[in-house]
N, C-alpha and C positions, 0 to 999 in steps of 0.2 A: 346321660347321668345328670342329675341336678347339681347346681353349683355347691361346692363344699361349704359347709357352715351350718347354721342353725335356723330352723324355720322361725318366722316372725313372732309366733306365739310362745316360743321357747325361751325361758329365762336362763341366764348363765348357770344358775344352780337350781336343779329340779328337786325341790324340797320333799316331794311326795314319794321318792324312791325308797323302798324298804328292802329290796333284794335285786340281785343282778343275775341274769341268765345268759350264758355264753353259748353261741353256736360253736362248733369245733373246727370243722374243715375250712381252711382258708382264713379263719378268724383267730384261732389260738395257735395254729401251726401252719406251716407251708405245705400241708398235705395235698392241696390242689396241684402242686408241682409233682408230687408222687403219683397222684391219680392220673396226671397227664402222661407220665412215663409208663404207667401200667396200661393206660388206654392205647398208647402208641404201640406197645408190645403186643397187646391183645389183638388189635386190628391188623398189625403188621403180619401176624401169623396167618391172616386171612387175605392178605394182599390189599388191605384197605388203609385209609389214612384217617387219623384222629384229628379232625379239623377244629379250628376255634369255634366255628358255628355249632358243631356237635357238642363240644365242651360246654358252651353256654347253655345249650338245650338240656344238658344233664345236670348242671351245677345246682346244688342245693336240694335236689330231689332224693327221696328214698330209693332203695335199690330197684324195686320193680319198675316204676315209671322211668327211672334213669336208663336202665338197660333196654327197656322197650323202645325208648327213643333211639338208642343205638341200633337196635334191630331194624327199625323202620328206616332210619337214615342210611344205613349201609346195606340194607336188603339181605340180612343174615338169616340163616335157617335154624340156628340153635334157639333154645328157649332162654328166657331171661335168667332163669336159675342156673343154667349151665354157664352162661357168660359171667354171671356174678361170681360163681365159685372159682372159675379160672382167673378172673380179675383179682379176686381176693388173694389167691395164692401168689400172684405176681406182686401185688401191693405189699403183702407181708414180707416178701423177700427183699423188696426195695426199701422198705420203710426205715430200718435201722441206719442205713447208710445216708439217706437223703433228708430225713425229717429235721426240721429246725423250728424252734418257737418263734412266733411272730414278735417283732420288736416291741418291748414294753409289757409283754405278758406277765412275766414273773413279778415285775414291779407293781403292776395293777392288782394282781392277786394279793400281794403283800399289803398294799394300801387298803384293800377291802377288808382284809383280816384285821388290820389295826383299827378300822372303823367299826368292826363288828357287823358288817353287812353280809347276810347269807348269800351264797353263790350256788349255782346249779349249772348243769350242761344239758342242752336239748339239741340233739344232732339227728340228721337224717341217715347217718351211717348205721350199719348193722352192729349189734352188740359186740361180736368178736373183734371187729375192726376197731371199734371205740375203745374197748378195754386194752387192746394191745397198743394203740396209739397213746392213750393216757399213761400207760405203764412205762413208756419210754422216758418219762420225766417224773414218775411216781406222783401223778397229780390227782388221781381219783379221790384220794383222801381229803383233798382240799375243798371238795364240793359236798353240799348237803345230799345231793342225789344226781344221777345221770340218766337221762331218758334217751333211748335209741329208737331205731326203726321198729324193733319188735315190741315196743311199749305202746304203740298207737295203731289205730286202724287207718287213719287218713294222714298222709305225709304232707310236709310243706309243699305248696303254699297254703294248705288248709291250716286253720289256727289251732287244731287239736293239741299239738305238743305244747304250745304255750299256754293254752287254757288249763291243761293238766299240770303244767309247771306252777302256775299261780295257785291252783288248788292244793298242790303238795306243799307249797310255801305258806299256805294259810293267809294269802293276801289277795286283794283285788288285782286284776291284770294291770290296771292303770298305775298300781304301786310297784310295778316290776319293770326294770330296765332290761331290754333285750339287746345284745350286741350281735349284729349279723353282717355278713360280707356279701350276700347274694340277693338278687331280686326276689327269688322264691322265699327266702327266709324272712326278708323284710315284709313281704306281703302277709306271711303267716303271723308275724308279730303284730303288725298293724291291725289285721283282722281280729286278733284276739283282744285288742284294746290296750296292748302294752305300750310303754314308752320305748319306741324302737330307735336305736342309734345305729346307723349304717357305718360300717368300717370297711370300705372297699379295699380289696387286695389287688395284686397285679393281674389276676385272672378275671376280675369283675369290675374294673374301673369304668367300663362302658355300659354297665347295667343301669336300669332305671331305678332310682332310689327316691322318687318324688313322694312316695307314701311314708317315708321315714320321718320321725320327729326331728332328727338331727343327722348330719353327716360330718364325720371327722376323718382325719387322715391316717390314723393308726391308734393302737392301744396306748401309745405314749404321747398322744396329742393332748396338750394342756386343756383344750376345750372339753374333751371327754371327762377328764378328772374334775373339771368345774361342774359339769352337768351332774356328776355323781357325788358332788360335795366332798371330794377327796383332797388331801394335802400330801405333798411329797414328804417322804420320811426324813 
């Protein structure tokens, strides 16, 4: 992982930002923890182990390539659709008990609202998973729109979801800040030409974020607020 901080060409306040797009898993919520529990149960039923190496290979990807990576890694016979359906059932059962917002999420959303900055979500998760996850805190209404795996043909690290986000927002990609916690997500945002801010979580601290415009320690990091031109309430 690159050193935490801002790239040399990044000013403390990026004046060109007109909207902010959030990844969801691991960025807004600790859902990577829940996915780990679901992965452990899913593979445990098959006498397999959900290793950190496999977790990193799956993180940030849409369902099909994510579960195809699991199939190849664990030499499984089921289709990716079967594994995804079973995993979703486990995840949805575990979610209400284990989900937590990442530190600073609600404060950041409130600050963006005060500043009149439009917000959107662009996630690799399936629509059902996304809707149920956001509903845990009634957050869908806080965003202009939510893009999921079903809304695109090419998942992260392909830039499609962020190009589509900029188009929906009516701005150039360079006018859009993207908050991401994974290598795949940052690659997607960077390839789209967005201003990509990496916010590594516990599951992604060893990822390569060298392509990001800036790296901060969390949603409550003062450097993130400075980059977005926000003030504390």
